[in-house]
N, C-alpha and C positions, 0 to 999 in steps of 0.2 A: 561030163555030171558039175565039175567044179568050178568051170565059168557062171553058168546057172545059178548055182549057189551065190558065188560072190555079185552075179548082178542084184540077186533080188536082198543081199544086205545091205547094197551101197544104195538102195531103193527106201528101204525100211529107214536106213538113216537120214536118209534123206529130207522125210517129211517131219522128222519135228522138226529137222532147222529151220524148214520154210515156214512151219507153224511158229516158232518161235519170234518169228521175223515180223509178222503180222500182228502179234498179241503182246500186251503192255507186259512187263515182266518184271518182277521186285527184285530186290539185293540178291535173293540166292539163286538169281535165276529163273526161278519157279513162274509160269506163267502168273498176270492177276488173275481176282476173281473179275466178271463185271460187273460197274458199279451201277444200283441204282437208285435214277433220278427221278424228281416228283416233274409230272408232265401239266400243263394248262391248257388248254385247248382255245384259239385265239376268239374265233365267236362266240364261246361260250362266257365271258365274261366281261361285257360290254363295260367300258368304265364308266363311273358310280364317283362323283365327289361328295360328303355329305359335309356341314357344317352345323352343329348343334349352336341355339342363342335360347335368353331367357327374352321370355313373353311375357308380358301383361294383358289381363283381358281387359276390354275398354268396350264402351258404347258405340254406336255408331254416329251419336250425338249427345251433347250435356248444352240444358237449354234453362235458363230462368221465366216462367211462366209471368207475365201480368197483365194489368187490366189497360184496356185503351181511355176509358175513363174514371175518374174518381169518385171515392160515395165511402159509405160504412160497409165494413166486412160482417157481414152476419153467419155463413156457413164456409167453413173450410174443413173438407172431407177427406184430409189426405196422410196418409200418417208414414213415418219415414219407413224406407226398407219393404214396403208395399206395394206391390205390382198393377197397375191398372192398366184397363184393355181400352183399345182407341176409343176415344167418345166420351168416357168415363167423364160425369163432372166431377170436378174437383174443388170447386170456392163460387161465393156468389155475394155481390153486395145486397145491400139494403134496395128493391124492385121498385117499391112505391113512389119516390122523384122520378124515375125513367118512366113510369107509366105515364102520373101524370103528363106527364113531356110530351109522350106520345099523344094523349088526349085531344093538349089544348093542342098541336099540328094538326092533330086530324079536324077539330074545328076552324081552324086559321084554314084550310085546304079548302071545305066547304064554301066557308062564307067567300073564298077568292075565287070559286068557282061560281058561286050564284053572279057574282061582282061582275064577273066575262061575260057571264050571260046576259046582264041588263045591259052592259056598256054593247057588245056588239047589235043587239034590239035594237036600241037608241041611235046607234051609228048607220045601221041600217033605214032606219025614217029620219035619217039627216037633223035629228034631234038636240044627236049629241058628235063631236068630232071624232075621228078616223083614229087621233092620237090617243083622244082616252080610252078608247077601244084596247088599243096596242101596249098603252099603260096597266089597263087592267089585266091583259094577259100576262105580263111579265109580273106582276103582283101572283098570278097565279103559279105560275113556274116557280118563283119563289118560294110560296108556300109549299109547293111539293117537295123541292129540298129540303125545307127543314123537317118535314114530316119524312124523310127517308133517314135526316140524321137523328132525327128523334127515335126511329125505330132501330137504326141502329147501334145508336147508344142503350138501348134497352138489351137488343142483344150481347152485345160487349159484356155488358154487367154480370157475367156469367165465365166460368172457366172451364173449359174440356181440355182431355189429355189429346193432344194431338195425336199420339202414334200411341203403342203398346212400351206402358213407362215404368219407371220404377222408381219409389220416389228417393232422390237422393236426399234431400233437406227442407226443413220448412223454413222460409226466410221474413214471413210476416205472421204477427199473431191473431187471432181470430178474435173479431172486433173490432180491429181496428182502422182507422182513417186512413185509406191508400188514397195515393194519387194516380194518375197517369203516367204509366210506365214504371210502377215502384215493383220491384221483384217481390213476389210472393212466394214461390217454390221453385226448386231446382229440380229438374225430372233429367233419367237418362232415358235416351231411345235403344229402346231392348229389342227392336222390332227386325233387329242387325245384327247379333253379335261378334264383335270385332278381335284380335289379337296383336298388338304395337311390338315391334321389334325392332331394335338397334342395329344397324347393320355399318360394318367398319369402312373407311372409304374406299380402302384398297380393295376389299374384295366386293365392293358395289358398282366401282367402275370396270375391273374387267369381265362382270357379266354382259355377255353381247346379245347371247342367245332365251332371251325370254322364253319362248316354247318347250323346251327343254329343262325348267325348273318348277322343281313340284318339292311343297310345303306339306308338312305332318305336325302333329300336336300330339302332345302325350301330358295327360294329367291323372289324379286319381279320381276326379270325376266322371272318366271316362273307363272305358273298355277296351284297349289297343289303342291303334294310334288314329288318327282321326284326321281327313284330308282339309286343308286349308287353301280358300284363293284367295290369288294376289290382287289389295283391291286400288291400294293407291301407296305415292311415298311422298316424304315431307322434299322438296326440293332443294333445302337448307341443310348445313351441315348443324350438329350441336355444338351450341360452345364446346362442351366440355368432351371427349375423345374423337371429335372430328367424326362423324358419324351419322346415318342417314336413319331418319325414322320411317319405317316399312309396316303399313297394316294392309293385316291378312282377316281374312272372314269363316265364320263357322257354318257347315252347314244348319240351314234353317231346323231341318228334321234332327239335327243330334244334338241339338240344345238342352243341358238338361236346367231341371227348374232351381237348381241352385246355386247357378252359376251367375257372380256378380264382378259387375267390374270392380280392375283390383285384385282378383284372382292369378295366380300365377301359372302359368304351362312354357314347358318346356319344346321348342320348335325348332324342325328338324330338317332345312335345305337339302335339297338331291338333286345335282346337275350331273343329266346322264349326257356323255358324248355322242352326238349325234351320228357318227363313224362307229360302223356295225362292226370293226373289224380292231376297233381300238380295247385294248385289254389293260389294266392297270397291273405293273409289276415292281416286287422290293428292286430294290439297286443292285440285290445279288445275282440275276438273273440276266443282268442286260450288261454287256462287256464295251466296254470304250477304248478303245484306241484310235492311233493316228489316225485310220482311213471313217470314223465314225462310230455310231453304235452297233453293236451287234447282237444278236440271242440266238441262239441253239436248237436250231428247228429240228425235232423227232421224225424217222423215217421207218416204220416198221418192217421186219422184214417179212419173207412167205407166209411164215407161222405162225406170225403176231407176238410171238414168245419177247421178243427182243429189237433192237432195230440200232442204227446207227444217226448219229446225231453232225448235225452241218451247222456254220456260220453263214447266217442270214441277216444283212445290213438292212435296218428300221429305222424310220424318224421316231424320238421321243421328247415328249414334253415333260414340265414336270408344275402343276399348278400350286402345292404346298409344299418342295421341298423335301417331302419324304418318300414320294411315290412316284413309280413314271409311269406315263402314259405313252404305250407305244402302239404305231400304226406300223403299216406296210405288211400285213401280213394276211392269208387267207384265211377265210371264216372255219375251216375244217383241219386245219394246219395245226399240230399240235408242238409246245415251246418246255423247254425244260425252265421249271419256275425257280432252280436256287443252283447256286454250285458251279456256273458257267466257267469260273475259271480254274477249275478242276478238271475240266474234259477237255479233247483235243477232238479238231477237227475230222470227223469222218471216223470217230470213235465206237465198238458198239457198247449198248448201255439196256439197262431193261428198266422198264417200267415200274416206279413205286406205287403200289397197290396198298400199304398200310402195314403196319406191325403185327406179327402174327407169334400167338402162344403156344407152344407142346404141350 
């Protein structure tokens, strides 16, 4: 009986000693509690970088309208700040001189047609030479050109809005004598409302995948974010700041009536990593050694209550110097989000699910 009792006592003492060898001990020799760690799923947080820019609303184009002919201005119906639909008449000259020019050209054309008919008849009867008939035909053609010029001048004596426009300023007073090409009114083309931002040279040149870039705008005139479409960029840098001017377009169905050029808008540019296994991490989640960058991958145990962590090598890049983009992980893997330097390879940990108050 005594040998049996001694054997049982020896085994009972051996188990605790073995457990203490596999657990982290406190300075007093007691087993340390299992650490709780914050976990991040590699496939659940694809890297997305954001930049915020100050934007300014601009018109698609700003043009100065003018007459192609000269005359006296007698009608000018365009108030500054007024919206005009496409085709709306803005200004008109005194049409009487142009109407008389059209009548004169019409009479000259009729006379030229009669002269041509008579010359051709005489030439066929050998009474007049063929050269005279040809000269009469040339005179008729010149009369046609003169009639077209007079008709075009009559049409050019009125100005119409070539697009949906916002009157920026009146450049000539009414009832003034104007010359061809003299600016009459300045219009903003509001058929498409745009937003301009200045992008720094370093950020602009680092962009290689335009398809992964998206823009949204926020303003007190809108409820929430509004998607913006990339239209164009100025291929020359600004003199101050060494930046490029980028033009974005607002959706035509989301443009409020109160918006005018010069209004401010906050533009957010988002660049999403095309690698679905990429994840943005704080520097505390990555451990850099002589062997390269490593992260702690969490592997749950059978009961899913706790698990173990293991060091896995990864590839690390940084676009802004404050966050790290890690690739090389499977989409279903969980990694430790912070405190990697406090863990050991193979250590048992608990997933952190938040603070609880009892």
